[in-house]
N, C-alpha and C positions, 0 to 999 in steps of 0.2 A: 783181559776182560774190561769192557767199557762200563762206566757208571750208568745207572738208570737215569734216563733223561726224561724231559717232559715237565710241564708246569704242575707244581703241586696243587692239589685241590684246595680251594679257599676254605677257610675255617667254617663259615656259615653256609653250608651247601643248600639247604632248603629252609629258608627262614620261617615258612608257615607250618612245618611239621611240629607236632606236639613235643616230641623228644628234644628237638633242637631248641624249641622255645623254652622248655623247662630248664635245659642246660644253661641257656643264656640268662634266665631269671635268677638262677643260683649264682652265676658269675656276677650278675648285676648287684646282687646282695653283697657279695664279697668285695666288690669294687668300692663300696661306700667307705670301708676302713682304710683302703690303700690309696685310692685316687682322689677322693673328695674331702679329706680332712682339712686341707689347706683352704680350698675354695669356700667351704661351708662355714669357716670361722671368720671370714672377712667382715660380717656385720659387727664384730667386736670393735672395729676401729675406723670404718669408712667415714661416717658422718663427722666424727671428731676431727679427722684429718682434712675434711672438705670445707666445712662451714666455720671458718675461723674469723672472717671479717663480716660477712653479711648474714645476719641471724634473724631475718624476718620470714613471714609465712611464704611469700612469693619465692624467696631464695630456696627454702626447704622443698617446696613443690617442684621447683626447677631441678634441684639436686636429685630428687627421686626419679624424675622423668629421665634425666641423664643416665642414672644407674640402670633403669629398666631397659632403655634402648641399647646401652653398652652390653648388658648381659644377653640381649636378644641377638645383636649383630655379631659379636665376637665369639663367645663360647657356643651359642646355639647355631647360628648360621655358618660361621667360618669353620669351627672345629668339628661340631657334631655332624653337619651335613657334607662338608667338603674334605677337610684335612684327614679325618679318620679313614677315608678311603685310600689314602696314599701310604699303605703299610708295606713293609719289606718282609715278605713271608710271615706276616702276623706281627712284626715288630714295628714300634713307632719311635718317634723322637727325631732330633736333628740329625743324628748319625745314620738313622735308617733312611732318611731322605738323601743324604750324601752318598751312601753306599748304592742306593738305587741309581742315582745319577752316574756314579763311577762305572756301573755295569752297562748302562745304556749309551754312554759316551765316554771317551777316554779322558776323564778328568782326574783320575787317581794319581797320586804322587808316590804310592807304595812302589818301591823299585823292583821287587822280584815277582812280577806278574808273569803268568804263563798261559799258553793257549789251553792247556789241560784244565785250568781252573774254570774255564767257561763251559766245561762239560759237567760241572756240578749241578745236580738237580735244582738246588736252591738258586743257582745263578740265573736260570732261565725264567725266574718268576716275573710275571708281567708280560705285556705285549712284546712281540719281536721288534728288535731295534732296526731291522733292515729297511722298513719304510721310511724311517727318519734319517737314513744314512746320508742322503744327499742334501740335508738341511744346511744352508749356508751359515746359519748361526752356530750350528754344531761344529762345522769345519773350522770356523773362525775361533771358537773357544778352544778346540783341540790343538790348534796350530800355535797359540800363544801360551807359553808356559807361565808367564807372569799372571795371566788371568786365572789359570788353574791354581796357582799359589794363592792368589787373592781369594778364590772360592774356599780353599782350605782354611785360610785365616778367618774368614767370615764364620765358618762352621766352628772353629776353635774359640772364637770370640763368644759365640752363642753358648758353647760348652762352659766357658769361664763364667758367664753370667748365671748359668744354672748352679755352678759351685757357689757363686755369690748368694743365690737363693737359699742354698743349704746353710749359709751362715746367718742370713737375715730372717728367714721364716721362723726358726725357733725363738729368736730374740723378740720379734714383734708379737707373735702369737702368745707366748707364755707371759710376757710382760702385760699385754692387754687383758688377758684373762685374770691374772693375779691382781690387777689394779682395781678389780671389783671390790676388794677388801676395804678400799678407801671410801666407798659409798656408804657403808653402814657403820664401819668401825672408824670413827674420826681419830681415835687414838693412834692408829697405824700411820707412821710417817713414810715419806718416799723411800728413805733408806731401808726401812723394815720390809716394805713391799719389794724393793730391789733384791734384798737378801733372800727372800722366799723364792723369787724368780730364779736367782742364780743357783739355789739348792736344787730346784726342779730341773734346771738345764743340765747341771752336773750329773744328776741321777739319770736323765734321759740319755746322755752320751755314754755314761758308764754301763748302761744296760745294752748298748748296741751289740756287744760281742755275743750276747745270748741268741741274737737273730730274731727277726720280726715274728717268725712262726710260733715262738714261745708264748707271745701275747696276742697273736693275730685273732684268735677266737673272740676276744673282747673288743676288737677294733670296730668291726662293722656295727654291732649293737650300740656302742658308744655314739658313733656318728648318727645312727638312725634315731636314737633317743634325742640327741641334740637337734636334729632336723625337725622332729615332731614338736619339740619344745619351742624352737624359734618360729615355727609355722603357727602354733597355737597362740603364742604371745603376740605375733604380728597381727593375727586375725582379731584378737581381743582389743589390741590398741587401736586398730583401724575403726572398729565398731564403737569403741568407748570414747575415743578422743576426737576423731575428725573423719567421718566417712567420705567427706568431699575429696579426700586424697586420690580417689579413683580417677578423678579428672586428669591427674598428672600423667596418665598413660598417653595423653596426647602430646606429640612433639612440639605443639604450640608453646608449652611451658619451657622447653629448651631455648626457643628463640627469645622468649621474655627474659629468661635467666641471663643470657649473654647481653641482651640489649640494655638491661638494667645494671648489670655488674661489670660489663666491659672487660678490661684487662684482668681484674680480680677474678672474674668468672672463668677466664681461660686458665689462670694460675691454679684455681681450685680443681681443675681436671686431674691434677696430680693426686688428689685424694680420691676422686671418682674411680680412677683406674685400679685402686686397691680392691674394688668389688670383684674384679676378674683375676686377681692373683691366684695362682694355682690351676689356671685353665690349661696350661701347657702339660700338666700332669696327665690329663685325659689322653693325650697323644703319646707322651713319653712312656706311660705305663701300659700301653696297649698290649705288649707282649705277654702280660699275665692274664689277660682277659680276651674278649672278642669285641670287635667294633660294635656289634649289635647290643651286647650287654652294657657297654658304656653309654651308648645312645639312649637305651631304655632308662637307665639310672638317672641320666641328666635330664632328659625331656620330661619324664613323668614324676620325678621326685625332687631332685636338686633345684631345678629351675623354678617350679612353683613355690617351693619352700623359701627360697631366697627372695623372690619377688614379693611374697606376702610379708616376710620379715622386714625388708627395707621399707615397704609401704607402711607397716605398722609403726616403725621407728619414726618415719616422717610425720605420720599423723600425731604421734605423741609430741614430737619436737615442735610442730606447728602451734601447739598450745603451751608448750613449756620450753621456749628457746634457751632459757638459762641452763638447761641440762645438756647442751651440746657437748661439752668436754667429756662427760661420762654418759653419753646418750644411750648406749646399750643397757648398762646396769640400772640406770634411772628409769628406763621404760619397763622394767620387769615388775609386775605386781608384787607387793611386799611378801605375801604368804609363800610364794614359790621362789624367793630370792636365793636361798642357800642351795636347794637342789640344782637350780640352774647354774649357780656359780661353780659347783663341783663338776657338773657335766661340761661346762664351758672350758674349765681347766683341763679335763681329760681330753676333750675334743682338740684343744690346742696342742697337746702332747702328741695325739694321733696324727694331726696335720704335719707337725714338725718331723715325726718319724718317717712319714712318706717321702718328704723332701730330702732327708738325710740319706735314705736308701737310694733315691734317684741320683744323688750326688756320687755315691759309691759306683753306681752303674755307669755314669758318664765318665768317671776317671778310668774305669776298666776299659771302656770303649776307646778312650784317648790312647791308652797304652797299646791296645790292639792295632791302632793306626800308626804306631811308632812315634806318638807325640807326647808321651809322658814317661818319666823314669819308672823302672820296674818296682812295683810295690807288692806287699803281701796281700793276696786275695783269699779270704776265708769263705768257704761255702757254708752258710748257716742252716740250710734246710735240705733234707733229702728229697722232699716232695715238690717244693716250689723252686724251680731251677734258677730263677733270676735273683734270689735273695743272697746277697753277698755282704761281706764286712771287710773294710780295709783299715786296720788299726792305726797306721800313721795318719791317714786322712781324717779319721774320726777324731783324734786328739788335736789335730790342727784346727778342725772345724770348731771343736769345743772352746779352744783358747780364743779364737776369733769371735765366736758368738758371745762369750763372756765379756770380751773387751768392748764389743759394740754395746751390749746391754748396760755395762757399768759406765762406759764413756758417754753415752747419749742420755740414758735414763728417761727418754721421752719417746712415746710411740709415734708421734707426729714426725719427728726427725728420722727415726728408723723407717717410717712409712715412705718418706721421700726417696730414701735409698732403695727400698724394697720395690716400689712402683717402677722406678727406672730400670732395675734389673729384669723384672717380669716383662715389661713392655718391649725391651730390647730383644728378648728371646722370641716374642711373638712377631716382631718386625722381621727378624731373620727367617723364621718359619714361613712367613708369607712370601719372602723372596725365593726360598728354596722350593716352595710349592709351585710357584709360577714356572720354574725351570722343570720340575717334574711334569707339569701339565704339557709342556712342549716335548721333552725328550723321552719321557716314560709313557705317558698317556697318548702322545702324538696328536694333541689337539692343536688348533691354530694358534699362531702367535698373538693374534688379536684377542682371543679368549683369555689367554694367559695374561696379557697386558691389562685387560679389563679387570680381572681378579686382583692383579698386583696393585693397580692404581686405586681401586675402590677401597681395599683394606689398608693400603699404605696411607691413603688420605686420612682415614679414621685414626689409625694407629700413630701416624705422624703428628696429628694434632695433640694426642695424649703425650707422645714422646717429647714434643717441643715443650709442653707444660712441665714434664718431669725434669727436663734439662735446665729449666729456669731455677730449679731447686738444688742444683749441684752444690752451691755454697752451703745450703742448709741440710747437709747429710747425703745429698745425691752423689757426692764424690766417692763414697765408700765402695759401691760395686765397681766403679770405674777403676779405682786403685787396685782392688782385689783382682779384677779381670786383667789389668795390666801386668801384675806380678805373675799370675798364672800363665798368661800369654807368653811372657818372656821365658818362663820355665819350659813350656811346651815347645816354643819355636826353637830355643837353644838345643833341646834334646832332639827334636826332629832334624835340625840342620846337622848336628854332630853325627847322628845315626846315618843320615844319607851320605855324608862325606866319608865316613868309615866304610860304608857299603861300596861307594864308588872306588875307593882305594883297593878293596878286595877284588872288585870287578876288573880293574886295570892291571892287577898283579897276579892274575890266575896262573897256575902252572900249565905250561904247554903240554897238550896231550902227545905231541910228537916227541917231546923230551921223555915223557913217561914210557911211551912205546919203545923208544930207543934203549931204555934201560933193561928191557926184557921182563918176563913174568916175575923174576925175583926182585925187580926194581933196583938191582945192583946192591942190595943190602941183605942182611939176615932176616928171614921171615920166621918169627917165633910163634908158638902155638897160642891160639886165642882169637878174639874178635876185637877190632879197634873201631869204636864209633867216633868219627871225627865230626864235631859239630861246627857248622858254618852257616852264615846267612845267605850264601850263594845257592841258587836253585839250579845252576848249570856250572860246569867246569870244576876244576880242583883248586881249592883255596891255597893262598900263599903259606898258610900255617903248616901245610903238609910238607912242603920243601924245607921250611924253616926247621921243623922237627927232625926230618931225615938228615939234614946237614949237621945237626948238633948231636944226634944219637942215631947211628946207622943201623937201626933194627926196627922192624915193624911187624904187626900181627899178620898171621896167615890170611885172615879175611878182613877186608877193610870196607866199612860202610860210611859214606859221607851223608850225614843227617842234617836236613834243613827244616827247622820248625818255623812256619810262616803263617801270617794272617791273610785271609782273603776277604774281599768286600761282600760277605754274606753274613747274616746273623749267626747261623749255626751250620756246621758241616756234619752230616750224619756219619756215625762210626763206619758205615759201609764204604764211605768215600774218603776216609781220612788219610790212608796210606797211598802214596805214589811210589812205586819201586821201579828202578831202572838199573842198567849196567854201565860201568865205566871201563873202557879197555876190553880186549877180548877175554874169553872164558878163563884161560890159565892164570890170569892176573888176580882173580878172586876179589874184584873191586866192584862195589855196588853203590847205588844212590837211593836214599829214602827221603822223600819230602812228606812231612807231617803237617796237614793243613787244619787250621782252626778258624772259626768265624769270629766276628768282633764281639759276640756275646758268649762265646764258648769259654768254659773254664778248664784249664789243663789240670786234670785230677791225677794225683799220684796213686794209681791202683796197683803198682808193683808188677804190672803185667806187660809193660812196654817191650822189654827184651824178648819175651816169648812170642808176642805178636809180631815183632820185627823178624825173628828167625822164621816163623811160619810163613810170613808174607814173602820173604826172599825165596824160601823153598818153593812156594806156589809160583813165584815169578820164573824160577829156573825151569820148572816143568812146563809152564805155559809157553815160555820162550822156545822150548824144544818142539812143542806141538804146533804153535801158531806161527806161520811164516813171516808175518809182518814184524815180529820181534827179532827173529834170528837173522833177518836180512840186515839188521842194524849193525852187525859186526863188520860186514864188508863196507857199508857206506859211511857210517859215522860211529865212532867208538864211545861217544857219550849219547847213547841211543835213545829210542822212544821209550817213554815211561808208561807203565800200566797201573791202573787202579786195582788194588788188591782188596777185595771186600772181606770184612771179618766174618760175614755170614758164610762166605765160601769156605773160609778156613775151618769152620766147625764140621763141614761135610767133606773136607778135602782128604785125599788119601796120600798126600805127599809125605807126611810124617805122622808117626804114631806118638801120642803124648802120654807119658806116665807121670803121675804126681806123687811126691812123698814129702812129709814135713821135714824141714831142716832141724836136726837135733845135733847140737854140738857142731862138729866140723863135717861138712858134706864130703861125700866120696870123691867128687870131682876135684875138690881142693886137695885132698890127701893124695890123689893119684897124679896131680899135675904140678904141685907147687912144693917149695922147699919146706923143711920142718919149721924153720923160723917163721915163714908166712902162715903155716898151719897154726902155730902157737899164738901168733898175733891175732889171727882171725878168731880163734876160740875165745881169747880174752875179750875181743870186741863183741862177740855174740853174748858172752856172759854179762857184760856191762850194759848191753842194749837188747834185752830179750824181746822188746816190743817190735824191733826192726826185723826179726827173723821172718822169713817168708817161706812159702812152700817151694820145694825144689822140683823144677820141671825137667824131665829128661825126654829127649827125642830119639826115636828109632825109625829106621826105614821099614815099610811093610815087607814081611818076609817073602811073599810070593809074587811081588809086583814085577811086571815086565817093563823095563825101561832101558833107554839108551845107556850104554856103559859110561859115556862121558858125563851124562846127567847124574847117574848113580854116584860116580866118583866125586862130583861137585857137591852133591847133597851130603855124602859121608864127610867131606872136608868141613862143611858147614856145621855138622853135628859135633865133630871132634873139636872144632874151634869153640863152639858153645860150651862144651864140657870143660875146656881148658880155662874158660873165664872170659868176661867181657870188661874191657877198659874203655872209659869215656875220655876222649881227648878234646880239650877246649882251649881256645886262645885266651890268654890273659893279656889283653891289649892295653897299650898306653897310647892315647891319641894326642898328637901334638900338631900345632900349625907349622907350616913350613917357614923358614927364615924369611923368605921373600913375601910372606903374607902381610896384609894390611894390619894396622893396629887393632881395628875393630874385630877382624877375624881372629887374631891372637887372643883378644879378650874373651870372645865367645868360646873358642875351643880350649885354650890353655887354662882359663879360669872357670868360666860358666859350665861348659860340658864336663870338664875334669871334676869339678866340685860335685855335680849331679851324679856322675858315675861312681865316685867314691862313697857317696852317701845313700845310694839306692841299693836294692837287693842285687847280689851277684848273679850272673847268668846261670851258674851251676844250681843255685837255690831255686831260681825262677823256673828252670827246666826240670826240676825234680831229679837231679843227677845224684846218685849215692856217692858221698864223699870218699868212701873207702876205695872206690874204683876210679877216682878222678885223677887225670893227669892234665896239668895246666902248662901251656907253652907261652912264655913271655914274648911279646912282640910289640915293636913301636910302629905306629902308623903316622907317617908325616902327610897330613892332608892339606 
């Protein structure tokens, strides 16, 4: 059976229909709490970070003009009008752009790609790549592996900067909001303010395990109240202090700002760019919303509120330049100070929460690309798919955030680091967008170059200003990124070397066929699931096991769990089933495919779905000639997509369910008394692990080929006898002839990461009671 093909319908089918508009308005409302918390809290610290040397009216007017045009050109023009259109099946972010490129050109470095993956319905999203097939630029990039490696490194560097954001955003947002206490309460010292900020930060990270959904209902109202507050205060300050500030909408004031301040004006751009921090979240969080809902929220609410707030602050500062260090809190009229302080602190927490969640998502995507060690991913919401929690990363982020808050104690220095991290991510997004314009949208190279150079010029000026401040705190995201890049690259390098070893040491099918259907060993009752990273061929672990213990199960299934460059794989297309060797050997292959945003849930139904899928394949093979012909031509034959939808209406096997109470009948009938007693003790100690016992039967009156019936009966008997999971417990070592650098990377770096990350059995949700591990040394 072939998967359903065709381009999925875009999320916003008819933008003018009332139902669609109302749905997008609801999503726009929800987006305030998730997407815009970070961007909307920027007024807390922008002017304080910008106007440090020149504190006259002309400089303040110039700073506001710069903020206005920066907000207009980058978040509004670049992100809202252009970048939001480059989604990957509704998903956004750096990895979405990379996966789009990998599907439209052969840029991917994931080793186990197959032609069958291109039949996934999500794979075909976007224009056909045939028109761009002859592009010389595409051929040049595909030909040179170093350029593809460089592209992956650029994407990983962007991901590392997002992780840096996850450390810096909570530090600067919470510290800026709490610093308001020093405006009214002179008694509060810097140390006391720092202590309050640290307590809030610890509380924020400690609550992550609850999941965003537990407090999500208060997030959007908090940000909306905050936006209304800053808009009202901005309007009041503009009218009360200096209405002439509206003249600063003219770019003429930007020219005056640079002509008067010279190099100092350029250096101050590092503070101006803080006004657009959090912009990347509009694209990164696209998967939870729609492009239209995010556009509506930004264009009609966020943009006007921020512009009016910055204008009001500038109007206030033009008459009160001495208030620049505490510009936001000083500009608040005294009667509403405390309500605004409370809502500012809550808004800072909401903004931090969104960036922490985005960091978890990025780490999960890096892991799917084979670029990050296995970590525990907890799904915190049954309703919102993308909300996850990674305990190890959460505590690492908390320690780093507290270290930066206590170490610097100054929002200006943290702002230098924060601005550099955010602008680097935007710079990388611009580069990837230009490639998407050429290879995915199939526009001219000139158009892509115009987009690239226009936005690179603007962002490059800001980035150069941010780099000047590397000694004053800007080094923090660079050091963090460098550490995370080393971890990612070492893991990716070691994983690829291990895969290459497996590929070159596959068991020869001729050797297997020469052994005969019994494989020259005792075939014992049961099913053996042999896990391997290979999508084709028989892994070396199989021959290693057979030579050490000359017995194997009646039915063998080689299982490969792999990631494909799409966000989600639908359950109907998850299983690929094929056969290894002729029918009497009873050897099958199952490839389980996941997208880079999919989460492997342990629903306890994997074994049953696998058995039903194999039974469906056996019947399909007997009926459809293209599968049965594989026996004569190739013994590692064509694979078929087995849909779970088909399984429910399938007549291959009849399923009966019963609750497991004590020791199941199959265990009593097929295993020794010792195993029975061990299992019953295990069940008593772990009552929550008991699952329903599923039994399979053949339909009583079905007419089928005797050979097919016999194979299905063997499959049912093997399932009743029990399922064992066979996994390689590998030790990866560099060859003696390897260079010192390679020995350091493999023997120390990769070995350390493997020992300290989650084991493959835990990551693959394999039950420990059924696990057999085979020790093997890989000399790579």
